[in-house]
N, CA, C and O atoms as CSV, one atom per row, in Angstrom:
chain,resi,resn,atom,element,x,y,z
A,1,LEU,N,N,-99.361,41.769,-15.158
A,1,LEU,CA,C,-98.420,41.922,-16.241
A,1,LEU,C,C,-97.022,41.427,-15.872
A,1,LEU,O,O,-96.246,41.028,-16.739
A,2,THR,N,N,-96.712,41.458,-14.577
A,2,THR,CA,C,-95.377,41.055,-14.136
A,2,THR,C,C,-95.053,39.639,-14.591
A,2,THR,O,O,-93.934,39.358,-15.021
A,3,ALA,N,N,-96.032,38.754,-14.494
A,3,ALA,CA,C,-95.804,37.355,-14.831
A,3,ALA,C,C,-95.706,37.111,-16.340
A,3,ALA,O,O,-95.197,36.075,-16.767
A,4,PHE,N,N,-96.190,38.059,-17.148
A,4,PHE,CA,C,-96.219,37.844,-18.590
A,4,PHE,C,C,-95.113,38.564,-19.355
A,4,PHE,O,O,-94.924,38.314,-20.545
A,5,VAL,N,N,-94.376,39.459,-18.685
A,5,VAL,CA,C,-93.328,40.237,-19.349
A,5,VAL,C,C,-91.979,39.548,-19.152
A,5,VAL,O,O,-91.690,39.038,-18.069
A,6,ASN,N,N,-91.167,39.535,-20.187
A,6,ASN,CA,C,-89.816,38.983,-20.100
A,6,ASN,C,C,-89.021,39.803,-19.079
A,6,ASN,O,O,-88.914,41.020,-19.233
A,7,PRO,N,N,-88.460,39.166,-18.037
A,7,PRO,CA,C,-87.744,39.920,-17.011
A,7,PRO,C,C,-86.395,40.467,-17.466
A,7,PRO,O,O,-85.801,41.296,-16.776
A,8,GLY,N,N,-85.915,40.024,-18.595
A,8,GLY,CA,C,-84.610,40.478,-19.091
A,8,GLY,C,C,-83.695,39.319,-19.401
A,8,GLY,O,O,-82.484,39.408,-19.194
A,9,ILE,N,N,-84.256,38.237,-19.893
A,9,ILE,CA,C,-83.458,37.056,-20.259
A,9,ILE,C,C,-82.727,37.370,-21.562
A,9,ILE,O,O,-83.371,37.614,-22.583
A,10,PRO,N,N,-81.377,37.368,-21.546
A,10,PRO,CA,C,-80.616,37.731,-22.752
A,10,PRO,C,C,-80.660,36.648,-23.826
A,10,PRO,O,O,-80.992,35.496,-23.549
A,11,ASP,N,N,-80.319,37.037,-25.058
A,11,ASP,CA,C,-80.251,36.086,-26.178
A,11,ASP,C,C,-79.165,35.051,-25.921
A,11,ASP,O,O,-78.160,35.339,-25.271
A,12,LYS,N,N,-79.373,33.852,-26.434
A,12,LYS,CA,C,-78.393,32.787,-26.246
A,12,LYS,C,C,-77.511,32.584,-27.475
A,12,LYS,O,O,-76.872,31.540,-27.607
A,13,LYS,N,N,-77.465,33.549,-28.360
A,13,LYS,CA,C,-76.690,33.410,-29.590
A,13,LYS,C,C,-75.223,33.748,-29.336
A,13,LYS,O,O,-74.868,34.916,-29.179
A,14,LEU,N,N,-74.391,32.744,-29.298
A,14,LEU,CA,C,-72.950,32.967,-29.136
A,14,LEU,C,C,-72.281,33.303,-30.462
A,14,LEU,O,O,-71.133,33.747,-30.488
A,15,SER,N,N,-72.997,33.091,-31.563
A,15,SER,CA,C,-72.414,33.366,-32.876
A,15,SER,C,C,-72.200,34.861,-33.114
A,15,SER,O,O,-71.462,35.247,-34.020
A,16,ASN,N,N,-72.849,35.705,-32.297
A,16,ASN,CA,C,-72.689,37.155,-32.445
A,16,ASN,C,C,-71.340,37.648,-31.918
A,16,ASN,O,O,-70.965,38.794,-32.166
A,17,TYR,N,N,-70.619,36.809,-31.207
A,17,TYR,CA,C,-69.368,37.216,-30.575
A,17,TYR,C,C,-68.165,36.611,-31.283
A,17,TYR,O,O,-68.263,35.548,-31.897
A,18,ASP,N,N,-67.037,37.293,-31.194
A,18,ASP,CA,C,-65.778,36.839,-31.762
A,18,ASP,C,C,-65.287,35.604,-30.996
A,18,ASP,O,O,-65.443,35.538,-29.777
A,19,ALA,N,N,-64.705,34.641,-31.685
A,19,ALA,CA,C,-64.230,33.404,-31.056
A,19,ALA,C,C,-63.127,33.671,-30.037
A,19,ALA,O,O,-63.081,33.010,-29.000
A,20,HIS,N,N,-62.237,34.625,-30.309
A,20,HIS,CA,C,-61.165,34.956,-29.362
A,20,HIS,C,C,-61.732,35.575,-28.079
A,20,HIS,O,O,-61.258,35.300,-26.977
A,21,TYR,N,N,-62.749,36.412,-28.250
A,21,TYR,CA,C,-63.397,37.035,-27.082
A,21,TYR,C,C,-64.068,35.968,-26.222
A,21,TYR,O,O,-63.959,35.987,-24.996
A,22,LEU,N,N,-64.761,35.041,-26.874
A,22,LEU,CA,C,-65.425,33.961,-26.134
A,22,LEU,C,C,-64.416,33.094,-25.396
A,22,LEU,O,O,-64.663,32.689,-24.260
A,23,ALA,N,N,-63.281,32.803,-26.027
A,23,ALA,CA,C,-62.251,31.982,-25.386
A,23,ALA,C,C,-61.702,32.665,-24.131
A,23,ALA,O,O,-61.397,31.991,-23.147
A,24,ARG,N,N,-61.575,33.988,-24.156
A,24,ARG,CA,C,-61.052,34.721,-23.000
A,24,ARG,C,C,-62.040,34.768,-21.836
A,24,ARG,O,O,-61.628,34.679,-20.680
A,25,ILE,N,N,-63.338,34.905,-22.122
A,25,ILE,CA,C,-64.302,35.104,-21.038
A,25,ILE,C,C,-64.973,33.818,-20.556
A,25,ILE,O,O,-65.742,33.861,-19.595
A,26,MET,N,N,-64.709,32.695,-21.184
A,26,MET,CA,C,-65.367,31.439,-20.808
A,26,MET,C,C,-65.162,31.085,-19.334
A,26,MET,O,O,-66.050,30.485,-18.728
A,27,ASN,N,N,-64.036,31.432,-18.749
A,27,ASN,CA,C,-63.757,31.081,-17.355
A,27,ASN,C,C,-64.076,32.221,-16.382
A,27,ASN,O,O,-63.905,32.063,-15.173
A,28,ASP,N,N,-64.529,33.347,-16.887
A,28,ASP,CA,C,-64.876,34.490,-16.041
A,28,ASP,C,C,-66.367,34.414,-15.687
A,28,ASP,O,O,-67.220,34.592,-16.557
A,29,LYS,N,N,-66.681,34.148,-14.410
A,29,LYS,CA,C,-68.075,33.990,-13.979
A,29,LYS,C,C,-68.873,35.281,-14.079
A,29,LYS,O,O,-70.099,35.245,-14.182
A,30,LYS,N,N,-68.188,36.424,-14.049
A,30,LYS,CA,C,-68.879,37.704,-14.135
A,30,LYS,C,C,-69.326,38.021,-15.555
A,30,LYS,O,O,-70.264,38.793,-15.749
A,31,LYS,N,N,-68.665,37.433,-16.549
A,31,LYS,CA,C,-68.979,37.752,-17.945
A,31,LYS,C,C,-69.631,36.606,-18.710
A,31,LYS,O,O,-70.220,36.824,-19.768
A,32,PHE,N,N,-69.531,35.378,-18.180
A,32,PHE,CA,C,-70.062,34.225,-18.907
A,32,PHE,C,C,-70.734,33.256,-17.933
A,32,PHE,O,O,-70.183,32.956,-16.874
A,33,CYS,N,N,-71.910,32.773,-18.288
A,33,CYS,CA,C,-72.619,31.787,-17.463
A,33,CYS,C,C,-72.470,30.421,-18.126
A,33,CYS,O,O,-72.926,30.208,-19.250
A,34,LYS,N,N,-71.830,29.511,-17.421
A,34,LYS,CA,C,-71.616,28.168,-17.975
A,34,LYS,C,C,-72.901,27.343,-17.988
A,34,LYS,O,O,-73.054,26.449,-18.821
A,35,ILE,N,N,-73.818,27.633,-17.080
A,35,ILE,CA,C,-75.077,26.875,-17.023
A,35,ILE,C,C,-75.966,27.225,-18.226
A,35,ILE,O,O,-76.490,26.342,-18.905
A,36,CYS,N,N,-76.122,28.518,-18.468
A,36,CYS,CA,C,-76.959,28.984,-19.590
A,36,CYS,C,C,-76.193,29.038,-20.903
A,36,CYS,O,O,-76.796,29.074,-21.975
A,37,ASN,N,N,-74.866,29.043,-20.823
A,37,ASN,CA,C,-73.998,29.133,-21.990
A,37,ASN,C,C,-74.242,30.438,-22.748
A,37,ASN,O,O,-74.407,30.450,-23.967
A,38,ILE,N,N,-74.260,31.543,-21.985
A,38,ILE,CA,C,-74.469,32.864,-22.588
A,38,ILE,C,C,-73.434,33.855,-22.064
A,38,ILE,O,O,-72.831,33.660,-21.009
A,39,VAL,N,N,-73.250,34.923,-22.835
A,39,VAL,CA,C,-72.404,36.035,-22.412
A,39,VAL,C,C,-73.294,36.984,-21.618
A,39,VAL,O,O,-74.330,37.432,-22.110
A,40,LYS,N,N,-72.882,37.290,-20.378
A,40,LYS,CA,C,-73.667,38.180,-19.522
A,40,LYS,C,C,-73.481,39.622,-19.963
A,40,LYS,O,O,-72.375,40.042,-20.300
A,41,LYS,N,N,-74.562,40.366,-19.958
A,41,LYS,CA,C,-74.516,41.784,-20.329
A,41,LYS,C,C,-74.468,42.617,-19.056
A,41,LYS,O,O,-75.474,42.728,-18.355
A,42,GLY,N,N,-73.339,43.192,-18.753
A,42,GLY,CA,C,-73.210,44.051,-17.579
A,42,GLY,C,C,-72.996,43.269,-16.292
A,42,GLY,O,O,-72.995,42.038,-16.279
A,43,LYS,N,N,-72.815,44.019,-15.213
A,43,LYS,CA,C,-72.532,43.415,-13.917
A,43,LYS,C,C,-73.778,42.868,-13.229
A,43,LYS,O,O,-73.677,41.986,-12.376
A,44,GLU,N,N,-74.945,43.380,-13.590
A,44,GLU,CA,C,-76.169,43.008,-12.894
A,44,GLU,C,C,-76.822,41.732,-13.401
A,44,GLU,O,O,-77.818,41.294,-12.824
A,45,THR,N,N,-76.306,41.128,-14.443
A,45,THR,CA,C,-76.875,39.887,-14.956
A,45,THR,C,C,-76.455,38.738,-14.051
A,45,THR,O,O,-75.268,38.485,-13.842
A,46,GLU,N,N,-77.461,38.051,-13.519
A,46,GLU,CA,C,-77.194,36.934,-12.611
A,46,GLU,C,C,-78.057,35.743,-13.000
A,46,GLU,O,O,-79.059,35.880,-13.701
A,47,HIS,N,N,-77.643,34.573,-12.529
A,47,HIS,CA,C,-78.359,33.336,-12.815
A,47,HIS,C,C,-79.383,33.075,-11.714
A,47,HIS,O,O,-79.055,33.140,-10.529
A,48,CYS,N,N,-80.600,32.788,-12.098
A,48,CYS,CA,C,-81.656,32.442,-11.139
A,48,CYS,C,C,-81.725,30.933,-11.022
A,48,CYS,O,O,-81.947,30.234,-12.011
A,49,GLU,N,N,-81.538,30.439,-9.825
A,49,GLU,CA,C,-81.559,28.987,-9.597
A,49,GLU,C,C,-82.970,28.413,-9.740
A,49,GLU,O,O,-83.129,27.261,-10.143
A,50,ASP,N,N,-83.994,29.206,-9.412
A,50,ASP,CA,C,-85.374,28.712,-9.493
A,50,ASP,C,C,-85.849,28.544,-10.936
A,50,ASP,O,O,-86.471,27.538,-11.278
A,51,CYS,N,N,-85.552,29.531,-11.776
A,51,CYS,CA,C,-85.982,29.490,-13.187
A,51,CYS,C,C,-84.943,28.853,-14.100
A,51,CYS,O,O,-85.255,28.463,-15.226
A,52,ASP,N,N,-83.708,28.747,-13.618
A,52,ASP,CA,C,-82.582,28.197,-14.370
A,52,ASP,C,C,-82.292,29.013,-15.637
A,52,ASP,O,O,-82.031,28.453,-16.702
A,53,VAL,N,N,-82.341,30.351,-15.503
A,53,VAL,CA,C,-81.994,31.263,-16.583
A,53,VAL,C,C,-81.198,32.438,-16.011
A,53,VAL,O,O,-81.245,32.706,-14.811
A,54,CYS,N,N,-80.474,33.128,-16.878
A,54,CYS,CA,C,-79.806,34.366,-16.480
A,54,CYS,C,C,-80.750,35.527,-16.776
A,54,CYS,O,O,-81.467,35.523,-17.776
A,55,VAL,N,N,-80.738,36.519,-15.890
A,55,VAL,CA,C,-81.641,37.653,-16.020
A,55,VAL,C,C,-80.855,38.951,-15.869
A,55,VAL,O,O,-80.094,39.121,-14.917
A,56,GLU,N,N,-81.051,39.872,-16.828
A,56,GLU,CA,C,-80.414,41.192,-16.752
A,56,GLU,C,C,-81.078,42.001,-15.645
A,56,GLU,O,O,-82.306,42.052,-15.565
A,57,GLY,N,N,-80.282,42.628,-14.796
A,57,GLY,CA,C,-80.818,43.434,-13.703
A,57,GLY,C,C,-81.569,42.597,-12.692
A,57,GLY,O,O,-82.564,43.047,-12.125
A,58,TYR,N,N,-81.097,41.373,-12.458
A,58,TYR,CA,C,-81.772,40.424,-11.566
A,58,TYR,C,C,-81.956,41.018,-10.176
A,58,TYR,O,O,-80.997,41.495,-9.570
A,59,ASP,N,N,-83.184,40.989,-9.671
A,59,ASP,CA,C,-83.489,41.460,-8.324
A,59,ASP,C,C,-83.762,40.274,-7.412
A,59,ASP,O,O,-83.066,40.076,-6.416
A,60,HIS,N,N,-84.779,39.483,-7.754
A,60,HIS,CA,C,-85.103,38.291,-6.972
A,60,HIS,C,C,-86.082,37.420,-7.762
A,60,HIS,O,O,-86.594,37.822,-8.807
A,61,HIS,N,N,-86.327,36.223,-7.240
A,61,HIS,CA,C,-87.347,35.353,-7.819
A,61,HIS,C,C,-88.599,35.499,-6.959
A,61,HIS,O,O,-88.561,35.238,-5.757
A,62,CYS,N,N,-89.684,35.907,-7.558
A,62,CYS,CA,C,-90.926,36.166,-6.821
A,62,CYS,C,C,-91.811,34.916,-6.824
A,62,CYS,O,O,-92.228,34.456,-7.887
A,63,PRO,N,N,-92.098,34.365,-5.639
A,63,PRO,CA,C,-92.963,33.182,-5.600
A,63,PRO,C,C,-94.422,33.500,-5.929
A,63,PRO,O,O,-95.161,32.607,-6.342
A,64,TRP,N,N,-94.854,34.761,-5.754
A,64,TRP,CA,C,-96.250,35.130,-6.007
A,64,TRP,C,C,-96.542,35.205,-7.495
A,64,TRP,O,O,-97.652,34.887,-7.922
A,65,THR,N,N,-95.571,35.618,-8.286
A,65,THR,CA,C,-95.776,35.677,-9.734
A,65,THR,C,C,-95.175,34.461,-10.426
A,65,THR,O,O,-95.503,34.174,-11.578
A,66,GLY,N,N,-94.296,33.746,-9.728
A,66,GLY,CA,C,-93.657,32.571,-10.304
A,66,GLY,C,C,-92.619,32.923,-11.341
A,66,GLY,O,O,-92.347,32.135,-12.247
A,67,LYS,N,N,-92.034,34.110,-11.215
A,67,LYS,CA,C,-91.098,34.585,-12.218
A,67,LYS,C,C,-89.982,35.389,-11.581
A,67,LYS,O,O,-90.118,35.887,-10.463
A,68,CYS,N,N,-88.881,35.510,-12.301
A,68,CYS,CA,C,-87.781,36.366,-11.852
A,68,CYS,C,C,-88.192,37.820,-12.026
A,68,CYS,O,O,-88.941,38.164,-12.941
A,69,ILE,N,N,-87.694,38.659,-11.141
A,69,ILE,CA,C,-87.901,40.091,-11.283
A,69,ILE,C,C,-86.581,40.677,-11.753
A,69,ILE,O,O,-85.566,40.590,-11.063
A,70,GLY,N,N,-86.610,41.271,-12.932
A,70,GLY,CA,C,-85.400,41.820,-13.536
A,70,GLY,C,C,-85.630,43.203,-14.102
A,70,GLY,O,O,-86.620,43.866,-13.791
A,71,ARG,N,N,-84.702,43.625,-14.935
A,71,ARG,CA,C,-84.725,44.992,-15.471
A,71,ARG,C,C,-86.005,45.301,-16.245
A,71,ARG,O,O,-86.539,46.403,-16.120
A,72,LYS,N,N,-86.505,44.368,-17.032
A,72,LYS,CA,C,-87.636,44.664,-17.920
A,72,LYS,C,C,-89.005,44.562,-17.250
A,72,LYS,O,O,-89.958,45.186,-17.717
A,73,ASN,N,N,-89.127,43.790,-16.162
A,73,ASN,CA,C,-90.447,43.686,-15.534
A,73,ASN,C,C,-90.485,44.289,-14.121
A,73,ASN,O,O,-91.486,44.144,-13.419
A,74,LYS,N,N,-89.416,44.957,-13.702
A,74,LYS,CA,C,-89.393,45.574,-12.370
A,74,LYS,C,C,-90.458,46.664,-12.207
A,74,LYS,O,O,-91.098,46.710,-11.157
A,75,PRO,N,N,-90.681,47.552,-13.205
A,75,PRO,CA,C,-91.752,48.550,-13.037
A,75,PRO,C,C,-93.135,47.913,-12.865
A,75,PRO,O,O,-93.956,48.402,-12.090
A,76,PHE,N,N,-93.387,46.821,-13.592
A,76,PHE,CA,C,-94.661,46.125,-13.452
A,76,PHE,C,C,-94.773,45.473,-12.072
A,76,PHE,O,O,-95.857,45.417,-11.493
A,77,PHE,N,N,-93.647,44.982,-11.553
A,77,PHE,CA,C,-93.639,44.386,-10.217
A,77,PHE,C,C,-93.953,45.437,-9.159
A,77,PHE,O,O,-94.705,45.169,-8.223
A,78,TYR,N,N,-93.379,46.637,-9.303
A,78,TYR,CA,C,-93.670,47.707,-8.344
A,78,TYR,C,C,-95.149,48.090,-8.393
A,78,TYR,O,O,-95.744,48.371,-7.352
A,79,CYS,N,N,-95.748,48.106,-9.582
A,79,CYS,CA,C,-97.188,48.372,-9.700
A,79,CYS,C,C,-97.997,47.262,-9.036
A,79,CYS,O,O,-99.002,47.534,-8.380
A,80,PHE,N,N,-97.568,46.022,-9.201
A,80,PHE,CA,C,-98.229,44.874,-8.586
A,80,PHE,C,C,-98.216,44.994,-7.063
A,80,PHE,O,O,-99.251,44.831,-6.418
A,81,VAL,N,N,-97.050,45.279,-6.489
A,81,VAL,CA,C,-96.920,45.402,-5.036
A,81,VAL,C,C,-97.718,46.602,-4.526
A,81,VAL,O,O,-98.370,46.518,-3.485
A,82,SER,N,N,-97.668,47.716,-5.258
A,82,SER,CA,C,-98.424,48.905,-4.857
A,82,SER,C,C,-99.928,48.643,-4.875
A,82,SER,O,O,-100.644,49.065,-3.967
A,83,SER,N,N,-100.402,47.952,-5.898
A,83,SER,CA,C,-101.842,47.667,-5.975
A,83,SER,C,C,-102.277,46.727,-4.854
A,83,SER,O,O,-103.393,46.850,-4.350
A,84,ILE,N,N,-101.424,45.797,-4.460
A,84,ILE,CA,C,-101.743,44.910,-3.338
A,84,ILE,C,C,-101.855,45.727,-2.046
A,84,ILE,O,O,-102.769,45.512,-1.251
A,85,MET,N,N,-100.925,46.661,-1.842
A,85,MET,CA,C,-100.959,47.500,-0.641
A,85,MET,C,C,-102.209,48.384,-0.623
A,85,MET,O,O,-102.841,48.536,0.423
A,86,ILE,N,N,-102.566,48.963,-1.759
A,86,ILE,CA,C,-103.768,49.795,-1.840
A,86,ILE,C,C,-105.009,48.957,-1.551
A,86,ILE,O,O,-105.917,49.415,-0.857
A,87,LEU,N,N,-105.055,47.740,-2.074
A,87,LEU,CA,C,-106.182,46.844,-1.819
A,87,LEU,C,C,-106.297,46.503,-0.337
A,87,LEU,O,O,-107.399,46.496,0.212
A,88,LEU,N,N,-105.164,46.218,0.318
A,88,LEU,CA,C,-105.188,45.901,1.746
A,88,LEU,C,C,-105.660,47.086,2.583
A,88,LEU,O,O,-106.450,46.918,3.512
A,89,ILE,N,N,-105.179,48.273,2.257
A,89,ILE,CA,C,-105.610,49.470,2.982
A,89,ILE,C,C,-107.110,49.705,2.769
A,89,ILE,O,O,-107.830,50.017,3.717
A,90,TYR,N,N,-107.575,49.558,1.535
A,90,TYR,CA,C,-108.995,49.716,1.231
A,90,TYR,C,C,-109.836,48.718,2.023
A,90,TYR,O,O,-110.874,49.081,2.576
A,91,MET,N,N,-109.393,47.465,2.079
A,91,MET,CA,C,-110.149,46.440,2.800
A,91,MET,C,C,-110.204,46.736,4.300
A,91,MET,O,O,-111.235,46.518,4.936
A,92,MET,N,N,-109.104,47.229,4.866
A,92,MET,CA,C,-109.091,47.559,6.292
A,92,MET,C,C,-110.041,48.722,6.584
A,92,MET,O,O,-110.802,48.671,7.551
A,93,VAL,N,N,-110.001,49.763,5.760
A,93,VAL,CA,C,-110.887,50.912,5.956
A,93,VAL,C,C,-112.344,50.489,5.776
A,93,VAL,O,O,-113.208,50.895,6.554
A,94,ALA,N,N,-112.619,49.679,4.760
A,94,ALA,CA,C,-113.985,49.214,4.519
A,94,ALA,C,C,-114.489,48.370,5.685
A,94,ALA,O,O,-115.651,48.492,6.071
A,95,ALA,N,N,-113.643,47.525,6.247
A,95,ALA,CA,C,-114.044,46.704,7.391
A,95,ALA,C,C,-114.354,47.567,8.608
A,95,ALA,O,O,-115.321,47.306,9.323
A,96,ILE,N,N,-113.544,48.589,8.848
A,96,ILE,CA,C,-113.786,49.482,9.984
A,96,ILE,C,C,-115.075,50.272,9.785
A,96,ILE,O,O,-115.871,50.407,10.714
A,97,VAL,N,N,-115.282,50.791,8.580
A,97,VAL,CA,C,-116.509,51.542,8.291
A,97,VAL,C,C,-117.732,50.644,8.435
A,97,VAL,O,O,-118.736,51.058,9.013
A,98,CYS,N,N,-117.661,49.434,7.921
A,98,CYS,CA,C,-118.784,48.497,8.042
A,98,CYS,C,C,-119.087,48.196,9.499
A,98,CYS,O,O,-120.252,48.128,9.892
A,99,GLN,N,N,-118.055,48.017,10.295
A,99,GLN,CA,C,-118.245,47.744,11.722
A,99,GLN,C,C,-118.914,48.929,12.415
A,99,GLN,O,O,-119.824,48.740,13.222
A,100,LEU,N,N,-118.472,50.146,12.107
A,100,LEU,CA,C,-119.061,51.333,12.711
A,100,LEU,C,C,-120.519,51.523,12.291
A,100,LEU,O,O,-121.371,51.859,13.113
A,101,VAL,N,N,-120.792,51.308,11.016
A,101,VAL,CA,C,-122.164,51.426,10.519
A,101,VAL,C,C,-123.035,50.360,11.159
A,101,VAL,O,O,-124.170,50.642,11.542
A,102,LEU,N,N,-122.538,49.168,11.280
A,102,LEU,CA,C,-123.290,48.072,11.893
A,102,LEU,C,C,-123.610,48.379,13.344
A,102,LEU,O,O,-124.730,48.151,13.802
A,103,GLU,N,N,-122.628,48.894,14.063
A,103,GLU,CA,C,-122.866,49.242,15.463
A,103,GLU,C,C,-123.895,50.354,15.578
A,103,GLU,O,O,-124.734,50.335,16.479
A,104,GLN,N,N,-123.835,51.317,14.676
A,104,GLN,CA,C,-124.776,52.428,14.715
A,104,GLN,C,C,-126.192,51.965,14.377
A,104,GLN,O,O,-127.153,52.406,15.007
A,105,GLN,N,N,-126.328,51.083,13.392
A,105,GLN,CA,C,-127.643,50.590,12.996
A,105,GLN,C,C,-128.279,49.738,14.087
A,105,GLN,O,O,-129.498,49.755,14.257
A,106,GLN,N,N,-127.485,49.014,14.804
A,106,GLN,CA,C,-128.007,48.116,15.825
A,106,GLN,C,C,-128.326,48.843,17.120
A,106,GLN,O,O,-129.032,48.298,17.968
A,107,GLY,N,N,-127.828,50.052,17.293
A,107,GLY,CA,C,-128.031,50.760,18.546
A,107,GLY,C,C,-127.437,49.958,19.686
A,107,GLY,O,O,-128.112,49.678,20.676
A,108,ARG,N,N,-126.198,49.596,19.549
A,108,ARG,CA,C,-125.566,48.655,20.472
A,108,ARG,C,C,-125.396,49.206,21.881
A,108,ARG,O,O,-125.202,48.422,22.810
A,109,ARG,N,N,-125.459,50.502,22.079
A,109,ARG,CA,C,-125.268,51.028,23.429
A,109,ARG,C,C,-126.601,50.979,24.165
A,109,ARG,O,O,-127.610,51.505,23.694
A,110,GLY,N,N,-126.584,50.348,25.309
A,110,GLY,CA,C,-127.782,50.254,26.148
A,110,GLY,C,C,-127.998,51.524,26.948
A,110,GLY,O,O,-127.268,52.502,26.786
A,111,SER,N,N,-129.004,51.507,27.812
A,111,SER,CA,C,-129.350,52.696,28.598
A,111,SER,C,C,-128.272,53.041,29.607
A,111,SER,O,O,-128.151,54.205,29.988
A,112,LYS,N,N,-127.479,52.067,30.056
A,112,LYS,CA,C,-126.411,52.324,31.027
A,112,LYS,C,C,-125.074,52.639,30.347
A,112,LYS,O,O,-124.068,52.802,31.038
A,113,GLY,N,N,-125.037,52.726,29.037
A,113,GLY,CA,C,-123.822,53.065,28.327
A,113,GLY,C,C,-122.927,51.877,28.036
A,113,GLY,O,O,-121.870,52.041,27.426
A,114,ARG,N,N,-123.328,50.672,28.460
A,114,ARG,CA,C,-122.519,49.485,28.163
A,114,ARG,C,C,-122.858,48.969,26.769
A,114,ARG,O,O,-123.976,49.124,26.278
A,115,ILE,N,N,-121.869,48.362,26.160
A,115,ILE,CA,C,-122.061,47.833,24.807
A,115,ILE,C,C,-122.587,46.407,24.894
A,115,ILE,O,O,-121.994,45.540,25.535
A,116,ARG,N,N,-123.735,46.187,24.219
A,116,ARG,CA,C,-124.252,44.816,24.132
A,116,ARG,C,C,-123.455,44.067,23.077
A,116,ARG,O,O,-123.164,44.611,22.012
A,117,LYS,N,N,-123.107,42.842,23.364
A,117,LYS,CA,C,-122.284,42.070,22.427
A,117,LYS,C,C,-123.141,41.063,21.680
A,117,LYS,O,O,-124.032,40.430,22.247
A,118,HIS,N,N,-122.850,40.933,20.390
A,118,HIS,CA,C,-123.509,39.939,19.550
A,118,HIS,C,C,-122.494,38.877,19.196
A,118,HIS,O,O,-121.289,39.130,19.166
A,119,THR,N,N,-122.990,37.696,18.931
A,119,THR,CA,C,-122.091,36.626,18.516
A,119,THR,C,C,-121.648,36.879,17.083
A,119,THR,O,O,-122.240,37.676,16.355
A,120,HIS,N,N,-120.600,36.181,16.707
A,120,HIS,CA,C,-120.063,36.328,15.343
A,120,HIS,C,C,-121.120,35.940,14.314
A,120,HIS,O,O,-121.246,36.575,13.267
A,121,LYS,N,N,-121.875,34.894,14.624
A,121,LYS,CA,C,-122.896,34.430,13.700
A,121,LYS,C,C,-123.984,35.488,13.514
A,121,LYS,O,O,-124.464,35.693,12.399
A,122,GLN,N,N,-124.371,36.156,14.590
A,122,GLN,CA,C,-125.379,37.212,14.496
A,122,GLN,C,C,-124.880,38.374,13.644
A,122,GLN,O,O,-125.645,38.937,12.861
A,123,LYS,N,N,-123.615,38.736,13.785
A,123,LYS,CA,C,-123.063,39.834,13.001
A,123,LYS,C,C,-123.076,39.504,11.513
A,123,LYS,O,O,-123.393,40.356,10.683
A,124,VAL,N,N,-122.729,38.260,11.179
A,124,VAL,CA,C,-122.727,37.845,9.772
A,124,VAL,C,C,-124.134,37.899,9.202
A,124,VAL,O,O,-124.334,38.352,8.075
A,125,VAL,N,N,-125.118,37.436,9.984
A,125,VAL,CA,C,-126.505,37.462,9.525
A,125,VAL,C,C,-126.968,38.897,9.332
A,125,VAL,O,O,-127.667,39.203,8.365
A,126,LEU,N,N,-126.583,39.774,10.247
A,126,LEU,CA,C,-126.953,41.185,10.117
A,126,LEU,C,C,-126.372,41.801,8.855
A,126,LEU,O,O,-127.055,42.520,8.127
A,127,ILE,N,N,-125.111,41.511,8.608
A,127,ILE,CA,C,-124.461,42.074,7.425
A,127,ILE,C,C,-125.107,41.542,6.150
A,127,ILE,O,O,-125.341,42.301,5.210
A,128,LEU,N,N,-125.398,40.240,6.114
A,128,LEU,CA,C,-125.985,39.649,4.910
A,128,LEU,C,C,-127.418,40.122,4.687
A,128,LEU,O,O,-127.821,40.367,3.549
A,129,ASN,N,N,-128.183,40.251,5.756
A,129,ASN,CA,C,-129.571,40.663,5.623
A,129,ASN,C,C,-129.766,42.166,5.701
A,129,ASN,O,O,-130.826,42.682,5.349
A,130,ASN,N,N,-128.738,42.866,6.162
A,130,ASN,CA,C,-128.755,44.324,6.283
A,130,ASN,C,C,-129.948,44.803,7.128
A,130,ASN,O,O,-130.672,45.720,6.743
A,131,ARG,N,N,-130.130,44.160,8.284
A,131,ARG,CA,C,-131.198,44.598,9.174
A,131,ARG,C,C,-130.788,44.416,10.629
A,131,ARG,O,O,-129.719,43.886,10.932
A,132,LYS,N,N,-131.648,44.859,11.504
A,132,LYS,CA,C,-131.375,44.932,12.932
A,132,LYS,C,C,-131.928,43.697,13.648
A,132,LYS,O,O,-132.990,43.188,13.291
A,133,ILE,N,N,-131.193,43.219,14.668
A,133,ILE,CA,C,-131.684,42.089,15.472
A,133,ILE,C,C,-132.506,42.637,16.615
A,133,ILE,O,O,-132.073,43.541,17.330
A,134,ASN,N,N,-133.678,42.094,16.783
A,134,ASN,CA,C,-134.532,42.478,17.917
A,134,ASN,C,C,-134.378,41.469,19.035
A,134,ASN,O,O,-134.404,40.260,18.804
A,135,TYR,N,N,-134.218,41.970,20.242
A,135,TYR,CA,C,-134.070,41.064,21.406
A,135,TYR,C,C,-135.372,40.848,22.081
A,135,TYR,O,O,-135.440,40.121,23.072
């Protein structure tokens, strides 16, 4: 959703403002963006060089979503980052559990207590076929 929600790009309608007000703020970089030709709303509105737009509550430009992160899509961005972290933790736990189950199924400990080692290719075949290698 982060990539599909407007990050907070303000309207470009200058007709909503008084001409005297516009004349006063045209040279103030904090209140007016000359590149976008818009009146900035608040102190947090900044221009993104990557997207070439001004964004309210600008945080950063995210290369993973290809969009600016601003006031309106920041909650979705936090959900995106949280879900990535949960997925990584799940994958690490699943890999460890699979390794432990694989070792248990293979009976990898010999009579002297040493661990017999299998090649990477053998482990992949075991996982895909879900069976034990006989020596």
